[in-house]
C-alpha positions as CSV (number, residue, x, y, z in Angstrom):
1,M,-14.1,14.8,-20.0
2,E,-13.1,16.7,-17.3
3,E,-12.0,20.6,-17.7
4,E,-8.5,21.4,-17.7
5,Q,-6.8,23.0,-14.3
6,S,-6.1,26.5,-15.4
7,L,-2.3,27.3,-14.9
8,Y,-3.3,30.6,-13.1
9,T,-5.0,31.6,-10.7
10,E,-8.4,33.5,-11.6
11,E,-7.0,36.9,-10.8
12,E,-4.8,36.1,-12.7
13,Q,-6.3,35.0,-15.4
14,E,-8.9,37.6,-15.7
15,L,-6.2,40.3,-15.4
16,R,-4.8,38.3,-19.0
17,D,-7.9,38.8,-20.5
18,I,-8.0,42.4,-20.2
19,I,-4.4,43.1,-21.5
20,T,-4.7,40.6,-24.1
21,K,-8.1,42.0,-25.2
22,N,-6.7,45.4,-25.3
23,L,-3.3,45.2,-27.2
24,G,-5.2,42.7,-29.5
25,T,-3.0,43.0,-32.5
26,S,-0.3,45.0,-30.9
27,I,1.4,41.7,-29.6
28,D,1.8,38.2,-30.4
29,L,1.4,35.7,-27.9
30,N,3.5,33.7,-30.0
31,D,6.5,35.5,-29.6
32,S,8.3,35.1,-25.8
33,N,9.0,38.7,-26.0
34,D,5.3,39.6,-25.5
35,R,4.5,37.0,-23.7
36,G,6.6,37.8,-21.1
37,L,5.1,41.5,-21.3
38,V,1.5,40.3,-20.3
39,D,3.3,38.1,-17.8
40,Y,4.8,41.2,-16.5
41,L,2.0,43.3,-16.6
42,V,-0.4,40.6,-14.5
43,E,2.5,40.4,-11.6
44,V,2.7,43.7,-11.3
45,Y,-1.6,44.5,-11.1
46,N,-1.8,40.9,-9.5
47,G,0.4,42.0,-6.0
48,T,-1.0,45.0,-6.1
49,E,-2.9,46.8,-2.9
50,F,-5.4,49.1,-3.4
51,G,-3.6,51.8,-1.9
52,D,-0.4,51.4,-4.5
53,V,-2.5,51.2,-7.7
54,E,-2.3,54.3,-9.1
55,E,1.5,53.9,-8.2
56,A,1.4,50.8,-10.5
57,R,-0.3,52.4,-13.2
58,E,2.3,54.9,-13.7
59,G,5.1,52.3,-14.2
60,A,3.2,50.0,-16.2
61,E,2.8,52.9,-18.1
62,S,6.7,53.4,-18.7
63,F,6.5,50.2,-19.2
64,L,4.2,49.9,-21.8
65,K,5.7,52.7,-23.6
66,A,8.9,51.3,-23.9
67,S,8.3,47.8,-24.9
68,L,5.8,48.7,-27.1
69,P,6.7,52.2,-28.7
70,N,4.1,52.2,-31.7
71,L,1.2,51.4,-29.4
72,K,-1.2,54.1,-29.3
73,Q,-1.4,56.7,-26.0
74,I,-5.4,56.0,-26.0
75,K,-4.5,51.9,-26.2
76,I,-2.6,52.6,-23.6
77,E,-5.2,54.6,-21.0
78,N,-7.4,52.1,-22.1
79,L,-5.9,49.6,-21.2
80,L,-4.5,51.2,-17.9
81,D,-7.8,52.0,-17.0
82,E,-9.0,48.6,-17.0
83,L,-6.7,46.9,-15.1
84,T,-6.7,49.9,-12.2
85,D,-10.7,49.6,-12.4
86,Y,-10.4,46.1,-11.9
87,V,-7.6,46.1,-9.2
88,K,-9.6,48.5,-7.3
89,E,-13.2,46.5,-7.4
90,Q,-10.9,42.8,-6.4
91,K,-9.2,44.3,-3.7
92,D,-11.4,46.9,-2.2
93,P,-11.9,46.4,1.4
94,E,-15.9,46.4,1.8
95,K,-16.0,44.0,-1.1
96,L,-13.7,42.1,-0.1
97,A,-15.5,42.2,2.9
98,Q,-19.2,41.8,1.3
99,K,-17.1,38.7,-1.1
100,A,-16.5,36.8,2.0
101,E,-19.8,37.3,3.6
102,E,-21.6,36.1,-0.1
103,E,-18.7,32.9,0.1
104,H,-19.5,31.7,3.7
105,E,-23.3,31.5,2.6
106,L,-22.3,30.1,-0.9
107,E,-21.1,27.5,1.3
108,R,-23.6,27.0,4.1
109,L,-26.5,26.9,1.4
110,E,-24.1,23.7,-0.6
111,S,-23.8,22.0,3.0
112,L,-27.3,22.3,4.2
113,E,-28.9,19.6,3.8
114,R,-33.4,20.0,4.6
115,D,-36.8,18.8,3.9
116,G,-37.9,19.5,0.9
117,T,-38.7,18.5,-2.5
118,C,-36.5,17.1,-5.3
119,K,-36.6,18.9,-8.3
120,L,-36.2,15.6,-9.9
121,C,-38.1,12.9,-8.9
122,G,-40.5,15.1,-6.5
123,G,-40.1,13.2,-3.6
124,C,-39.9,15.3,0.3
125,Q,-37.0,14.2,1.6
126,K,-33.5,15.4,2.9
127,I,-32.6,18.1,-0.2
128,T,-28.8,18.7,-1.1
129,I,-27.7,21.2,-3.6
130,H,-26.8,20.4,-7.3
131,H,-24.8,23.0,-9.1
132,T,-26.0,23.1,-12.7
133,I,-22.0,24.9,-14.0
134,P,-19.2,23.8,-11.7
135,K,-17.8,25.6,-8.4
136,L,-15.8,27.4,-9.9
137,V,-17.2,29.0,-12.7
138,L,-20.0,29.9,-10.1
139,K,-17.9,31.6,-8.4
140,R,-16.4,33.7,-10.6
141,L,-20.2,34.5,-11.3
142,R,-20.6,35.6,-8.1
143,N,-17.5,38.2,-7.9
144,K,-18.7,39.5,-10.8
145,G,-21.6,40.0,-9.5
146,I,-20.8,42.1,-6.5
147,T,-17.6,44.2,-8.3
148,G,-19.4,43.8,-11.6
149,K,-22.4,46.3,-12.9
150,N,-25.2,43.4,-13.1
151,K,-25.7,41.8,-10.5
152,V,-25.3,38.1,-10.9
153,N,-28.4,36.0,-8.6
154,V,-26.2,32.2,-8.1
155,N,-28.6,30.9,-6.8
156,E,-30.3,30.3,-10.5
157,Y,-27.4,27.4,-10.7
158,L,-28.2,25.4,-7.6
159,V,-30.7,23.0,-8.4
160,E,-32.6,21.3,-5.1
161,V,-32.2,17.6,-5.1
162,C,-32.5,14.4,-2.8
163,R,-28.9,12.7,-2.1
164,P,-30.6,9.5,-4.1
165,C,-31.1,12.0,-7.3
166,H,-27.8,14.1,-6.9
167,N,-25.6,10.8,-6.3
168,E,-26.8,9.5,-10.0
169,L,-26.3,12.4,-11.9
170,H,-22.7,12.3,-11.1
171,R,-22.6,8.6,-11.7
172,I,-24.6,9.0,-14.8
173,W,-22.2,12.3,-16.1
174,G,-18.9,14.1,-15.2
175,H,-18.7,17.8,-14.2
176,G,-18.1,18.5,-17.5
177,E,-21.0,16.6,-19.3
178,L,-23.4,18.2,-16.8
179,A,-21.8,21.9,-17.1
180,K,-21.9,21.8,-21.3
181,E,-24.8,19.5,-22.0
182,H,-27.2,19.1,-18.5
183,Q,-27.3,23.1,-17.4
184,T,-30.5,23.1,-16.1
185,V,-33.3,20.7,-15.0
186,D,-35.2,20.7,-17.5
187,M,-32.5,19.3,-19.9
188,I,-31.7,17.2,-17.2
189,L,-35.1,15.7,-17.3
190,E,-34.8,15.6,-20.8
191,A,-32.1,13.2,-21.3
192,P,-32.6,10.0,-22.2
193,E,-30.2,8.2,-19.9
194,I,-31.7,9.6,-17.1
195,Q,-35.2,8.1,-17.5
196,P,-34.6,4.7,-16.2
197,W,-33.8,5.9,-12.8
198,L,-36.6,8.7,-13.1
199,A,-39.0,6.3,-13.5
200,Y,-37.9,3.7,-10.8
201,K,-37.5,6.8,-8.3
202,R,-40.9,8.2,-8.9
203,K,-42.4,4.9,-8.4
204,K,-40.9,4.2,-5.0
205,E,-41.6,8.1,-3.8
206,G,-45.5,7.8,-5.4
207,T,-44.8,10.8,-7.1
208,L,-45.3,9.2,-11.2
């Protein structure tokens, strides 16, 4: 079954994750008022530009104190520190330019067909790029590699395969199955479902 599409953008979901992680048991997401509190904070920070983040922080602090009077100041500060850092990282003009450059390179790699060796059948022919995890997750990893402390090499999740093998992968499995059960070349090569195809293709290519 394919993954359900999120109701939120990537940035909204990450802001929500930060808020719910920091507030923990101080809120109940089954309560409409607490859900409204989270939605409001997401809206404030998602709509804040790089130069206005400190002003947004002041407003959010006043809102939290009024909405959750028993919430400790240290918890408020930790939450606002993380939200502020996130917005600064996401909307820093220099980092946005780097993100656009990285995205362009990723799209170029995805669309480029070039001569090479298929990682599945071993044939030497035109090569395409297969994602071992969905594109959306890959882009999130790429973004975290830019803004986070640990660099993420997205090339580890791009596999060079020939067009016939690429087509066969997606004929046998859906994107969700590939992401969950066949995340590496070795996992794909060991799968029983693809053995008849590999035997046929390797015989054809003379790579048995």
